[in-house]
Chimera marker file (.cmm) of the C-alpha trace (Angstrom):
<marker_set name="trace">
<marker id="1" x="-17.954" y="18.806" z="55.120" r="1" g="1" b="0" radius="0.5"/>
<marker id="2" x="-19.457" y="16.482" z="52.528" r="1" g="1" b="0" radius="0.5"/>
<marker id="3" x="-18.348" y="16.685" z="48.883" r="1" g="1" b="0" radius="0.5"/>
<marker id="4" x="-20.332" y="15.351" z="45.975" r="1" g="1" b="0" radius="0.5"/>
<marker id="5" x="-18.559" y="12.485" z="44.207" r="1" g="1" b="0" radius="0.5"/>
<marker id="6" x="-19.122" y="12.769" z="40.459" r="1" g="1" b="0" radius="0.5"/>
<marker id="7" x="-15.722" y="11.300" z="39.667" r="1" g="1" b="0" radius="0.5"/>
<marker id="8" x="-16.742" y="7.775" z="38.490" r="1" g="1" b="0" radius="0.5"/>
<marker id="9" x="-19.268" y="9.124" z="35.972" r="1" g="1" b="0" radius="0.5"/>
<marker id="10" x="-16.872" y="11.788" z="34.733" r="1" g="1" b="0" radius="0.5"/>
<marker id="11" x="-14.120" y="9.226" z="34.342" r="1" g="1" b="0" radius="0.5"/>
<marker id="12" x="-16.442" y="7.002" z="32.305" r="1" g="1" b="0" radius="0.5"/>
<marker id="13" x="-17.410" y="9.873" z="29.977" r="1" g="1" b="0" radius="0.5"/>
<marker id="14" x="-13.793" y="10.912" z="29.576" r="1" g="1" b="0" radius="0.5"/>
<marker id="15" x="-12.721" y="7.362" z="28.671" r="1" g="1" b="0" radius="0.5"/>
<marker id="16" x="-15.695" y="6.992" z="26.313" r="1" g="1" b="0" radius="0.5"/>
<marker id="17" x="-14.866" y="10.156" z="24.370" r="1" g="1" b="0" radius="0.5"/>
<marker id="18" x="-11.145" y="9.412" z="24.405" r="1" g="1" b="0" radius="0.5"/>
<marker id="19" x="-11.835" y="5.953" z="22.968" r="1" g="1" b="0" radius="0.5"/>
<marker id="20" x="-14.265" y="7.410" z="20.430" r="1" g="1" b="0" radius="0.5"/>
<marker id="21" x="-11.766" y="9.883" z="19.023" r="1" g="1" b="0" radius="0.5"/>
<marker id="22" x="-8.754" y="7.579" z="19.209" r="1" g="1" b="0" radius="0.5"/>
<marker id="23" x="-10.437" y="4.439" z="17.919" r="1" g="1" b="0" radius="0.5"/>
<marker id="24" x="-7.881" y="2.423" z="15.941" r="1" g="1" b="0" radius="0.5"/>
<marker id="25" x="-8.371" y="2.787" z="12.203" r="1" g="1" b="0" radius="0.5"/>
<marker id="26" x="-8.777" y="-0.443" z="10.267" r="1" g="1" b="0" radius="0.5"/>
<marker id="27" x="-6.075" y="-1.172" z="7.746" r="1" g="1" b="0" radius="0.5"/>
<marker id="28" x="-7.113" y="-0.652" z="4.170" r="1" g="1" b="0" radius="0.5"/>
<marker id="29" x="-6.781" y="-3.366" z="1.549" r="1" g="1" b="0" radius="0.5"/>
<marker id="30" x="-5.163" y="-1.970" z="-1.603" r="1" g="1" b="0" radius="0.5"/>
<marker id="31" x="-5.660" y="-4.028" z="-4.763" r="1" g="1" b="0" radius="0.5"/>
<marker id="32" x="-3.593" y="-3.668" z="-7.918" r="1" g="1" b="0" radius="0.5"/>
<marker id="33" x="-3.596" y="-5.434" z="-11.278" r="1" g="1" b="0" radius="0.5"/>
<marker id="34" x="-0.244" y="-5.671" z="-13.059" r="1" g="1" b="0" radius="0.5"/>
<marker id="35" x="-0.242" y="-6.763" z="-16.704" r="1" g="1" b="0" radius="0.5"/>
<marker id="36" x="3.306" y="-7.572" z="-17.817" r="1" g="1" b="0" radius="0.5"/>
<marker id="37" x="3.986" y="-7.113" z="-21.548" r="1" g="1" b="0" radius="0.5"/>
<marker id="38" x="6.961" y="-6.743" z="-23.827" r="1" g="1" b="0" radius="0.5"/>
<marker id="39" x="6.691" y="-3.682" z="-26.067" r="1" g="1" b="0" radius="0.5"/>
<marker id="40" x="8.865" y="-2.422" z="-28.861" r="1" g="1" b="0" radius="0.5"/>
<marker id="41" x="10.085" y="1.113" z="-28.246" r="1" g="1" b="0" radius="0.5"/>
<marker id="42" x="11.843" y="3.314" z="-30.765" r="1" g="1" b="0" radius="0.5"/>
<marker id="43" x="14.265" y="5.919" z="-29.393" r="1" g="1" b="0" radius="0.5"/>
<marker id="44" x="16.746" y="7.874" z="-31.462" r="1" g="1" b="0" radius="0.5"/>
<marker id="45" x="16.361" y="5.588" z="-34.487" r="1" g="1" b="0" radius="0.5"/>
<marker id="46" x="16.940" y="2.448" z="-32.410" r="1" g="1" b="0" radius="0.5"/>
<marker id="47" x="14.238" y="-0.163" z="-31.772" r="1" g="1" b="0" radius="0.5"/>
<marker id="48" x="14.360" y="-1.988" z="-28.468" r="1" g="1" b="0" radius="0.5"/>
<marker id="49" x="12.077" y="-4.431" z="-26.639" r="1" g="1" b="0" radius="0.5"/>
<marker id="50" x="11.316" y="-3.466" z="-23.037" r="1" g="1" b="0" radius="0.5"/>
<marker id="51" x="9.226" y="-5.039" z="-20.323" r="1" g="1" b="0" radius="0.5"/>
<marker id="52" x="6.302" y="-2.842" z="-19.245" r="1" g="1" b="0" radius="0.5"/>
<marker id="53" x="3.807" y="-3.014" z="-16.426" r="1" g="1" b="0" radius="0.5"/>
<marker id="54" x="0.353" y="-1.857" z="-17.529" r="1" g="1" b="0" radius="0.5"/>
<marker id="55" x="2.049" y="-0.365" z="-20.590" r="1" g="1" b="0" radius="0.5"/>
<marker id="56" x="4.339" y="1.836" z="-18.451" r="1" g="1" b="0" radius="0.5"/>
<marker id="57" x="8.090" y="1.889" z="-17.912" r="1" g="1" b="0" radius="0.5"/>
<marker id="58" x="8.936" y="2.197" z="-15.121" r="1" g="1" b="0" radius="0.5"/>
<marker id="59" x="5.850" y="0.539" z="-13.676" r="1" g="1" b="0" radius="0.5"/>
<marker id="60" x="3.070" y="2.209" z="-11.690" r="1" g="1" b="0" radius="0.5"/>
<marker id="61" x="3.494" y="3.643" z="-8.208" r="1" g="1" b="0" radius="0.5"/>
<marker id="62" x="1.797" y="1.851" z="-5.342" r="1" g="1" b="0" radius="0.5"/>
<marker id="63" x="0.338" y="4.123" z="-2.666" r="1" g="1" b="0" radius="0.5"/>
<marker id="64" x="-0.117" y="2.553" z="0.775" r="1" g="1" b="0" radius="0.5"/>
<marker id="65" x="0.186" y="3.499" z="4.410" r="1" g="1" b="0" radius="0.5"/>
<marker id="66" x="1.734" y="1.614" z="7.259" r="1" g="1" b="0" radius="0.5"/>
<marker id="67" x="-0.568" y="-1.220" z="8.287" r="1" g="1" b="0" radius="0.5"/>
<marker id="68" x="-2.322" y="-1.503" z="4.902" r="1" g="1" b="0" radius="0.5"/>
<marker id="69" x="-2.597" y="-4.849" z="3.179" r="1" g="1" b="0" radius="0.5"/>
<marker id="70" x="-1.507" y="-4.985" z="-0.461" r="1" g="1" b="0" radius="0.5"/>
<marker id="71" x="-2.866" y="-7.517" z="-2.948" r="1" g="1" b="0" radius="0.5"/>
<marker id="72" x="-1.200" y="-7.499" z="-6.349" r="1" g="1" b="0" radius="0.5"/>
<marker id="73" x="-2.474" y="-9.734" z="-9.121" r="1" g="1" b="0" radius="0.5"/>
<marker id="74" x="0.197" y="-10.167" z="-11.790" r="1" g="1" b="0" radius="0.5"/>
<marker id="75" x="-0.603" y="-11.483" z="-15.261" r="1" g="1" b="0" radius="0.5"/>
<marker id="76" x="2.458" y="-12.235" z="-17.363" r="1" g="1" b="0" radius="0.5"/>
<marker id="77" x="1.841" y="-11.820" z="-21.095" r="1" g="1" b="0" radius="0.5"/>
<marker id="78" x="5.568" y="-12.006" z="-21.914" r="1" g="1" b="0" radius="0.5"/>
<marker id="79" x="7.031" y="-15.151" z="-23.460" r="1" g="1" b="0" radius="0.5"/>
<marker id="80" x="9.485" y="-15.635" z="-20.565" r="1" g="1" b="0" radius="0.5"/>
<marker id="81" x="9.392" y="-15.617" z="-16.760" r="1" g="1" b="0" radius="0.5"/>
<marker id="82" x="9.474" y="-12.245" z="-15.013" r="1" g="1" b="0" radius="0.5"/>
<marker id="83" x="10.742" y="-11.239" z="-11.575" r="1" g="1" b="0" radius="0.5"/>
<marker id="84" x="9.301" y="-8.162" z="-9.849" r="1" g="1" b="0" radius="0.5"/>
<marker id="85" x="11.141" y="-6.152" z="-7.215" r="1" g="1" b="0" radius="0.5"/>
<marker id="86" x="10.438" y="-2.885" z="-5.380" r="1" g="1" b="0" radius="0.5"/>
<marker id="87" x="12.294" y="0.395" z="-4.966" r="1" g="1" b="0" radius="0.5"/>
<marker id="88" x="11.808" y="2.944" z="-2.220" r="1" g="1" b="0" radius="0.5"/>
<marker id="89" x="10.326" y="0.479" z="0.249" r="1" g="1" b="0" radius="0.5"/>
<marker id="90" x="11.672" y="-0.029" z="3.728" r="1" g="1" b="0" radius="0.5"/>
<marker id="91" x="11.638" y="-3.783" z="4.288" r="1" g="1" b="0" radius="0.5"/>
<marker id="92" x="12.260" y="-4.945" z="7.836" r="1" g="1" b="0" radius="0.5"/>
<marker id="93" x="14.129" y="-8.201" z="8.555" r="1" g="1" b="0" radius="0.5"/>
<marker id="94" x="15.388" y="-8.319" z="4.996" r="1" g="1" b="0" radius="0.5"/>
<marker id="95" x="19.181" y="-8.759" z="4.725" r="1" g="1" b="0" radius="0.5"/>
<link id1="1" id2="2" r="1" g="1" b="0" radius="0.2"/>
<link id1="2" id2="3" r="1" g="1" b="0" radius="0.2"/>
<link id1="3" id2="4" r="1" g="1" b="0" radius="0.2"/>
<link id1="4" id2="5" r="1" g="1" b="0" radius="0.2"/>
<link id1="5" id2="6" r="1" g="1" b="0" radius="0.2"/>
<link id1="6" id2="7" r="1" g="1" b="0" radius="0.2"/>
<link id1="7" id2="8" r="1" g="1" b="0" radius="0.2"/>
<link id1="8" id2="9" r="1" g="1" b="0" radius="0.2"/>
<link id1="9" id2="10" r="1" g="1" b="0" radius="0.2"/>
<link id1="10" id2="11" r="1" g="1" b="0" radius="0.2"/>
<link id1="11" id2="12" r="1" g="1" b="0" radius="0.2"/>
<link id1="12" id2="13" r="1" g="1" b="0" radius="0.2"/>
<link id1="13" id2="14" r="1" g="1" b="0" radius="0.2"/>
<link id1="14" id2="15" r="1" g="1" b="0" radius="0.2"/>
<link id1="15" id2="16" r="1" g="1" b="0" radius="0.2"/>
<link id1="16" id2="17" r="1" g="1" b="0" radius="0.2"/>
<link id1="17" id2="18" r="1" g="1" b="0" radius="0.2"/>
<link id1="18" id2="19" r="1" g="1" b="0" radius="0.2"/>
<link id1="19" id2="20" r="1" g="1" b="0" radius="0.2"/>
<link id1="20" id2="21" r="1" g="1" b="0" radius="0.2"/>
<link id1="21" id2="22" r="1" g="1" b="0" radius="0.2"/>
<link id1="22" id2="23" r="1" g="1" b="0" radius="0.2"/>
<link id1="23" id2="24" r="1" g="1" b="0" radius="0.2"/>
<link id1="24" id2="25" r="1" g="1" b="0" radius="0.2"/>
<link id1="25" id2="26" r="1" g="1" b="0" radius="0.2"/>
<link id1="26" id2="27" r="1" g="1" b="0" radius="0.2"/>
<link id1="27" id2="28" r="1" g="1" b="0" radius="0.2"/>
<link id1="28" id2="29" r="1" g="1" b="0" radius="0.2"/>
<link id1="29" id2="30" r="1" g="1" b="0" radius="0.2"/>
<link id1="30" id2="31" r="1" g="1" b="0" radius="0.2"/>
<link id1="31" id2="32" r="1" g="1" b="0" radius="0.2"/>
<link id1="32" id2="33" r="1" g="1" b="0" radius="0.2"/>
<link id1="33" id2="34" r="1" g="1" b="0" radius="0.2"/>
<link id1="34" id2="35" r="1" g="1" b="0" radius="0.2"/>
<link id1="35" id2="36" r="1" g="1" b="0" radius="0.2"/>
<link id1="36" id2="37" r="1" g="1" b="0" radius="0.2"/>
<link id1="37" id2="38" r="1" g="1" b="0" radius="0.2"/>
<link id1="38" id2="39" r="1" g="1" b="0" radius="0.2"/>
<link id1="39" id2="40" r="1" g="1" b="0" radius="0.2"/>
<link id1="40" id2="41" r="1" g="1" b="0" radius="0.2"/>
<link id1="41" id2="42" r="1" g="1" b="0" radius="0.2"/>
<link id1="42" id2="43" r="1" g="1" b="0" radius="0.2"/>
<link id1="43" id2="44" r="1" g="1" b="0" radius="0.2"/>
<link id1="44" id2="45" r="1" g="1" b="0" radius="0.2"/>
<link id1="45" id2="46" r="1" g="1" b="0" radius="0.2"/>
<link id1="46" id2="47" r="1" g="1" b="0" radius="0.2"/>
<link id1="47" id2="48" r="1" g="1" b="0" radius="0.2"/>
<link id1="48" id2="49" r="1" g="1" b="0" radius="0.2"/>
<link id1="49" id2="50" r="1" g="1" b="0" radius="0.2"/>
<link id1="50" id2="51" r="1" g="1" b="0" radius="0.2"/>
<link id1="51" id2="52" r="1" g="1" b="0" radius="0.2"/>
<link id1="52" id2="53" r="1" g="1" b="0" radius="0.2"/>
<link id1="53" id2="54" r="1" g="1" b="0" radius="0.2"/>
<link id1="54" id2="55" r="1" g="1" b="0" radius="0.2"/>
<link id1="55" id2="56" r="1" g="1" b="0" radius="0.2"/>
<link id1="56" id2="57" r="1" g="1" b="0" radius="0.2"/>
<link id1="57" id2="58" r="1" g="1" b="0" radius="0.2"/>
<link id1="58" id2="59" r="1" g="1" b="0" radius="0.2"/>
<link id1="59" id2="60" r="1" g="1" b="0" radius="0.2"/>
<link id1="60" id2="61" r="1" g="1" b="0" radius="0.2"/>
<link id1="61" id2="62" r="1" g="1" b="0" radius="0.2"/>
<link id1="62" id2="63" r="1" g="1" b="0" radius="0.2"/>
<link id1="63" id2="64" r="1" g="1" b="0" radius="0.2"/>
<link id1="64" id2="65" r="1" g="1" b="0" radius="0.2"/>
<link id1="65" id2="66" r="1" g="1" b="0" radius="0.2"/>
<link id1="66" id2="67" r="1" g="1" b="0" radius="0.2"/>
<link id1="67" id2="68" r="1" g="1" b="0" radius="0.2"/>
<link id1="68" id2="69" r="1" g="1" b="0" radius="0.2"/>
<link id1="69" id2="70" r="1" g="1" b="0" radius="0.2"/>
<link id1="70" id2="71" r="1" g="1" b="0" radius="0.2"/>
<link id1="71" id2="72" r="1" g="1" b="0" radius="0.2"/>
<link id1="72" id2="73" r="1" g="1" b="0" radius="0.2"/>
<link id1="73" id2="74" r="1" g="1" b="0" radius="0.2"/>
<link id1="74" id2="75" r="1" g="1" b="0" radius="0.2"/>
<link id1="75" id2="76" r="1" g="1" b="0" radius="0.2"/>
<link id1="76" id2="77" r="1" g="1" b="0" radius="0.2"/>
<link id1="77" id2="78" r="1" g="1" b="0" radius="0.2"/>
<link id1="78" id2="79" r="1" g="1" b="0" radius="0.2"/>
<link id1="79" id2="80" r="1" g="1" b="0" radius="0.2"/>
<link id1="80" id2="81" r="1" g="1" b="0" radius="0.2"/>
<link id1="81" id2="82" r="1" g="1" b="0" radius="0.2"/>
<link id1="82" id2="83" r="1" g="1" b="0" radius="0.2"/>
<link id1="83" id2="84" r="1" g="1" b="0" radius="0.2"/>
<link id1="84" id2="85" r="1" g="1" b="0" radius="0.2"/>
<link id1="85" id2="86" r="1" g="1" b="0" radius="0.2"/>
<link id1="86" id2="87" r="1" g="1" b="0" radius="0.2"/>
<link id1="87" id2="88" r="1" g="1" b="0" radius="0.2"/>
<link id1="88" id2="89" r="1" g="1" b="0" radius="0.2"/>
<link id1="89" id2="90" r="1" g="1" b="0" radius="0.2"/>
<link id1="90" id2="91" r="1" g="1" b="0" radius="0.2"/>
<link id1="91" id2="92" r="1" g="1" b="0" radius="0.2"/>
<link id1="92" id2="93" r="1" g="1" b="0" radius="0.2"/>
<link id1="93" id2="94" r="1" g="1" b="0" radius="0.2"/>
<link id1="94" id2="95" r="1" g="1" b="0" radius="0.2"/>
</marker_set>
């Protein structure tokens, strides 16, 4: 009894479609511009200077996914040096 062998062609088509639907997605590059300024804020009859990012306190939220690249351009308009840190970010290999 002789059987037709269509296996190699079927395997190729299966791998082609599997690769087509599961093609790795390229990481996105997210770009942000942060303008650091000191603003005077008046709350309950008290004036206070606060550091803002793009006029906001707290600063803006950054939306990224795992594997994305993030480029942040920071322009400091304050009269003193500023340090930026992040909240809500899982940082691996960071004490």
